[in-house]
C-alpha positions as CSV (number, residue, x, y, z in Angstrom):
1,M,23.9,-26.9,-54.9
2,K,20.3,-26.2,-54.1
3,S,20.0,-29.4,-52.1
4,S,22.7,-28.3,-49.7
5,V,21.2,-24.8,-49.0
6,L,18.1,-25.9,-47.1
7,P,19.9,-28.1,-44.5
8,R,22.3,-25.2,-43.8
9,I,19.4,-22.8,-43.2
10,I,17.8,-25.3,-40.8
11,A,21.2,-25.8,-39.0
12,G,21.6,-22.0,-38.7
13,F,18.2,-21.6,-37.1
14,A,18.9,-24.4,-34.7
15,G,22.2,-22.8,-33.8
16,L,20.6,-19.4,-33.0
17,M,18.1,-21.1,-30.8
18,L,20.8,-22.9,-28.9
19,L,22.8,-19.7,-28.4
20,A,19.8,-17.8,-27.1
21,G,19.2,-20.4,-24.4
22,C,16.3,-22.6,-23.6
23,G,13.8,-23.2,-20.8
24,T,10.9,-25.5,-20.2
25,A,8.0,-25.5,-17.7
26,V,6.2,-28.6,-16.5
27,Q,2.5,-28.4,-16.1
28,R,1.9,-28.4,-12.4
29,G,-1.2,-29.3,-10.5
30,G,-0.1,-27.1,-7.7
31,T,-0.4,-24.0,-9.9
32,E,-4.0,-25.0,-10.9
33,Q,-4.9,-25.5,-7.3
34,L,-3.4,-22.1,-6.3
35,L,-5.4,-20.4,-9.2
36,L,-8.6,-22.1,-8.1
37,A,-8.2,-21.2,-4.5
38,D,-7.4,-17.6,-5.4
39,S,-10.4,-17.2,-7.7
40,V,-12.7,-18.7,-5.0
41,D,-11.3,-16.2,-2.4
42,R,-11.8,-13.3,-4.8
43,A,-15.4,-14.4,-5.5
44,V,-16.3,-14.8,-1.8
45,D,-14.7,-11.4,-1.1
46,Q,-17.2,-9.9,-3.5
47,L,-20.2,-10.9,-1.3
48,D,-21.5,-8.1,0.8
49,L,-23.0,-9.8,3.8
50,S,-23.5,-6.6,5.9
51,P,-27.3,-6.9,5.7
52,L,-27.0,-10.1,7.9
53,A,-24.6,-8.6,10.4
54,G,-25.6,-9.3,14.0
55,R,-28.0,-12.1,13.0
56,H,-27.9,-15.9,13.7
57,V,-27.3,-17.6,10.3
58,Y,-27.3,-21.2,9.2
59,L,-25.2,-22.1,6.2
60,D,-27.0,-24.6,4.0
61,T,-24.5,-26.4,1.8
62,E,-26.9,-29.0,0.4
63,Y,-26.6,-27.6,-3.2
64,L,-22.8,-27.5,-3.1
65,K,-22.5,-31.3,-2.8
66,P,-23.1,-32.2,-6.5
67,V,-19.8,-30.5,-7.4
68,K,-17.1,-33.2,-7.6
69,S,-13.5,-32.6,-8.4
70,N,-10.2,-34.5,-7.9
71,L,-8.5,-31.2,-7.0
72,F,-7.7,-30.0,-3.5
73,V,-9.9,-26.9,-3.9
74,N,-13.4,-28.5,-3.5
75,V,-16.7,-27.9,-1.8
76,E,-15.1,-28.1,1.7
77,Y,-12.8,-25.2,0.8
78,I,-15.6,-23.1,-0.5
79,T,-17.8,-23.9,2.6
80,S,-15.0,-22.8,4.9
81,A,-14.4,-19.6,3.0
82,L,-18.1,-18.8,3.2
83,R,-18.2,-19.5,7.0
84,Q,-15.1,-17.2,7.4
85,K,-16.8,-14.5,5.4
86,L,-20.0,-14.8,7.5
87,T,-18.0,-14.6,10.8
88,T,-15.9,-11.6,9.8
89,S,-19.1,-9.9,8.5
90,G,-20.6,-9.9,12.0
91,C,-22.8,-13.0,11.6
92,T,-23.2,-15.8,14.1
93,V,-23.0,-19.1,12.3
94,E,-25.2,-21.7,13.9
95,K,-24.7,-25.5,13.6
96,N,-28.4,-26.3,13.7
97,R,-30.9,-24.8,11.4
98,A,-33.5,-24.5,14.1
99,D,-31.3,-22.2,16.2
100,A,-30.8,-19.7,13.3
101,E,-32.9,-16.7,12.3
102,Y,-31.9,-16.9,8.7
103,V,-30.7,-19.5,6.3
104,L,-28.0,-18.8,3.8
105,E,-28.0,-21.0,0.6
106,P,-25.0,-20.8,-1.7
107,R,-24.5,-22.4,-5.1
108,I,-21.6,-22.7,-7.5
109,G,-22.0,-21.7,-11.2
110,A,-18.4,-22.3,-12.4
111,L,-15.2,-23.8,-11.0
112,G,-12.5,-24.7,-13.4
113,V,-9.2,-23.8,-15.2
114,D,-8.7,-22.9,-18.9
115,S,-5.3,-23.3,-20.5
116,M,-3.9,-21.7,-23.7
117,E,-0.6,-21.8,-25.6
118,V,0.7,-19.4,-28.2
119,T,3.8,-19.8,-30.3
120,Y,5.5,-17.0,-32.2
121,G,7.4,-18.5,-35.1
122,V,7.2,-21.6,-37.2
123,P,5.4,-24.6,-35.7
124,A,6.7,-28.2,-36.2
125,S,5.4,-29.6,-39.4
126,G,6.2,-32.7,-41.5
127,G,4.4,-31.5,-44.5
128,V,6.7,-28.4,-44.9
129,G,9.8,-30.7,-44.9
130,Q,8.3,-32.9,-47.6
131,A,7.4,-29.9,-49.8
132,A,10.9,-28.4,-49.3
133,S,12.5,-31.7,-50.3
134,V,10.5,-31.8,-53.5
135,L,11.4,-28.2,-54.5
136,A,15.1,-28.9,-53.7
137,G,15.0,-31.9,-56.1
138,G,16.6,-34.1,-53.6
139,G,15.5,-37.0,-51.4
140,M,13.1,-37.0,-48.5
141,M,13.9,-34.4,-45.9
142,P,13.2,-34.9,-42.2
143,S,10.3,-33.1,-40.6
144,F,10.8,-29.5,-39.5
145,P,11.1,-29.0,-35.7
146,E,9.5,-26.1,-34.0
147,V,11.4,-22.8,-34.5
148,S,9.9,-20.2,-32.2
149,F,11.1,-16.7,-31.4
150,G,8.7,-16.5,-28.5
151,K,6.2,-18.6,-26.7
152,R,3.5,-18.0,-24.1
153,T,1.4,-20.4,-22.0
154,G,-1.2,-19.5,-19.5
155,N,-3.8,-20.8,-17.1
156,I,-7.0,-18.9,-16.0
157,A,-9.1,-20.1,-13.2
158,I,-12.8,-19.0,-13.1
159,S,-15.1,-19.2,-10.1
160,K,-18.7,-18.1,-9.9
161,L,-20.8,-18.1,-6.7
162,A,-24.2,-16.9,-5.9
163,V,-25.9,-16.7,-2.5
164,Y,-29.3,-15.8,-1.1
165,A,-30.8,-15.7,2.3
166,Y,-34.3,-16.3,3.7
167,H,-36.1,-16.3,7.0
168,Q,-35.8,-19.6,8.7
169,E,-39.4,-19.9,10.1
170,T,-41.4,-18.3,7.3
171,G,-39.1,-18.9,4.2
172,I,-39.5,-15.3,3.2
173,P,-36.5,-14.2,1.1
174,V,-34.5,-11.2,2.6
175,W,-31.4,-10.9,0.5
176,Q,-29.5,-12.1,-2.6
177,S,-25.9,-11.5,-3.6
178,G,-26.1,-11.7,-7.4
179,S,-23.4,-13.4,-9.4
180,A,-19.9,-13.1,-7.9
181,V,-17.5,-14.0,-10.7
182,A,-13.7,-13.9,-10.2
183,R,-10.7,-14.9,-12.4
184,S,-7.1,-15.7,-11.5
185,D,-4.3,-16.1,-14.0
186,A,-0.7,-17.4,-14.3
187,Q,1.4,-17.0,-17.4
188,D,4.8,-18.3,-18.5
189,S,6.6,-16.6,-21.4
190,W,9.8,-17.4,-23.4
191,V,11.7,-14.9,-25.5
192,F,14.3,-16.5,-27.9
193,G,14.4,-19.5,-25.6
194,L,14.9,-17.4,-22.4
195,G,12.5,-18.3,-19.7
196,P,10.1,-19.2,-18.4
197,I,9.2,-15.7,-17.3
198,T,6.4,-16.2,-14.8
199,R,3.8,-13.6,-13.9
200,G,0.1,-13.5,-12.9
201,S,-2.4,-12.5,-10.3
202,V,-1.3,-15.2,-7.9
203,Y,2.4,-14.1,-8.0
204,D,4.2,-11.1,-6.5
205,G,6.1,-9.6,-9.4
206,Y,8.0,-11.5,-12.1
207,S,10.4,-14.5,-11.9
208,I,12.6,-16.4,-14.3
209,A,12.8,-20.2,-13.6
210,G,11.4,-19.6,-10.1
211,R,13.8,-16.8,-9.2
212,K,12.2,-13.4,-8.6
213,I,13.5,-10.6,-10.7
214,R,12.8,-6.9,-11.6
215,L,12.4,-6.3,-15.4
216,P,12.9,-2.7,-16.2
217,L,11.0,-2.9,-19.5
218,L,7.9,-4.5,-17.9
219,P,5.4,-2.7,-15.7
220,E,5.0,-3.6,-12.0
221,Q,2.4,-6.1,-11.1
222,P,-0.7,-4.3,-9.9
223,A,-1.5,-4.9,-6.2
224,G,-4.4,-7.3,-6.0
225,G,-7.4,-7.1,-3.7
226,S,-9.4,-4.2,-2.4
227,K,-8.8,-1.9,0.5
228,S,-11.3,-3.8,2.6
229,L,-10.3,-6.9,4.5
230,S,-10.0,-9.9,2.3
231,I,-10.3,-13.5,3.6
232,A,-6.8,-14.1,2.1
233,N,-5.2,-11.3,4.2
234,D,-3.3,-12.0,7.4
235,H,-5.3,-10.3,10.2
236,Q,-5.7,-10.8,13.9
237,F,-9.1,-9.7,15.1
238,V,-8.5,-10.1,18.9
239,H,-5.8,-11.8,20.9
240,P,-7.2,-15.0,22.6
241,A,-5.9,-13.8,26.0
242,V,-7.7,-10.5,25.6
243,L,-10.9,-12.2,24.5
244,E,-10.8,-14.6,27.5
245,Q,-10.3,-11.7,29.9
246,Q,-13.2,-9.7,28.4
247,L,-15.5,-12.8,28.6
248,A,-14.5,-13.4,32.2
249,E,-15.1,-9.8,33.1
250,E,-18.5,-9.8,31.4
251,K,-19.4,-13.1,33.2
252,N,-18.4,-11.7,36.6
253,E,-20.3,-8.4,35.9
254,A,-23.4,-10.3,34.9
255,K,-23.2,-12.5,38.1
256,S,-22.8,-9.4,40.3
257,Q,-25.8,-7.8,38.7
258,A,-27.9,-10.9,39.2
259,E,-26.9,-11.0,42.9
260,K,-28.0,-7.4,43.4
261,T,-31.4,-8.0,42.0
262,I,-32.0,-10.9,44.4
263,Q,-33.7,-9.6,47.6
264,P,-32.9,-11.9,50.6
265,A,-36.0,-13.0,52.5
266,S,-36.0,-11.6,56.2
267,L,-36.7,-14.0,59.0
268,E,-37.9,-11.2,61.3
269,A,-41.6,-10.5,61.5
270,P,-42.6,-7.0,60.6
271,P,-43.2,-4.7,63.6
272,P,-46.8,-4.3,64.7
273,T,-48.6,-1.3,63.6
274,G,-50.1,0.9,66.2
275,N,-53.8,1.9,66.4
């Protein structure tokens, strides 16, 4: 009698899990790249480059080269983000070091993704099945499958940047940023097999199996970013047609001013002066 009770219990648990529904999530490299890109953007946004506004700056990327990764988010992405931050901060980025007043030297302290998985329930175990079969006095029982009431997986991307600037001719340091550390996260959760419920700093709200939903029992996702302009924001500084017109007007004005300062030489001899 005892030998027939345990299989029934196992079958009952399996039936409950099937009735609750099930969902799986495949590990995606795209999510990791999105997390890394978001963490890099957040770290670059922490840099206050206002002391260099209005200066000609050369971005020295020599010490970014040792960082190697097979992901899409690499040194080139970080370099472009820094160039954009310099430009939007009012700096003029020079291609040649000799043409710059100051040299900006960045370095990367961290760039990676950590993963974790938590299961709420009974994990899969062969040892538990063997022990149960001995206590039941029957033959060998199969291994217990995983019986979970809830499950959560998550990825956290971490980026750390540091930048300092020095005078190009003298090498005298003028500014340093300190450590800019940023984290971005993405989490998938299952409750009684329902899911994955996706949320995180790189998503707008919650979604189940890729479909956006509004869960009344869960708080709204906090709005990311600061009030200041982020390099991840969509923003138009000036329309190209307006910029071209302004540059043309400035060029014509400078030309007219130059023509006014030029005194034409007179071919007539000065009148004789009387005694």
